[in-house]
N, C-alpha and C positions, 0 to 999 in steps of 0.2 A: 199091788204087785207083790209086796213082801209076804202077804198072807197066802197068796197063790203059790209062791215058791216054797213056803213052809209046808203046804199040803202035799206037794209032789215028793217030798223027802229026798232020797238020794238020787233021784232021776235028774237028768241035766237038760231041762228045756231051754230052748233059745229065748233069751230075754230080749223083747223087742219094744221099743227101739230108742236108743240114746240119740239125742240131737244136741245142738249147741246150747240149748237152754237147760237141759236136764241131765247131761252126761255124768255129772259127779254123783248124783243119786243112783243112776243106773250102774255105774262102776261099783259103788258100794254094794248094791244088790248082787251083782255078778260075782264079786269077790267073796261075799259072805256065804253064798250058796254054791259056789263053784260052777256057775253056769256060763255058757257062751253068751256073748252080747252082740246084738245087731246094732249097727250104727246107720242112721238115716239122715242124710244131708242133701236136700234138694237144691241147695245153693250152688252146685257145681262140684266138679271133681277136685279142684284145688281146696275148697272148703272141707270136702269130705276127707282129703288127705291130712289137712290140719287137725281135724277132729280126731282122726285115728291116732295121730301122734300124741295128742293130749290124753287120750284114753290109755294108750300104751304106757305113757309116762306114769300113769296112776296104777299100773300093775296088771292090767287085763290084756292078755295076748290072744285069747280064743275069740276071734271076731268074725262077723259076717257083715259084709258091706251092702248097703242099699243106697244107690246113688239118687233115689227119689226122682227118677226121670218122669216126665209128664206124659209120654206116649210110648207105645211099644217100640217104635222106630228109635227114639232117643234112648230107651232102656237098652236095646240091643247094642247100639253104638257105644254107650257108656260102659256096659259090661265087657264088650270086646276090648275096649281101650284099657280097662282095669286089668283084664287078664293078660294082655300083651305086655303091658308095663311091668307086671309082676314077673312074667316069664323072662323078659329081657333084662330084668333087674335095673330098670331105669327109674322106677318110682316105687321103692320098697314099701312105703307106707300103704300102698294099695295091694300088697301081696296077701290078701285074704280072700276066701271064697265069697 
């Protein structure tokens, strides 16, 4: 991943995807190259929100959330919930695209 980011130079590709097992390495890559970071957590929205908080605490704020839903129906449900929570400011850690 680091070699690929070095090749793109000053462009800002989306770095995909941090999860509970590798988020520290992906945070380092995102910070070193100034790239946005996708977070993928199929374990549910609570786990996704927890992982977002860990990543933000390490200094990365430019995030894209992937709830890791198993079907189109679940994906739509999760993305609508994430968006509504962010708009209503009920769940600030999900306030990313």
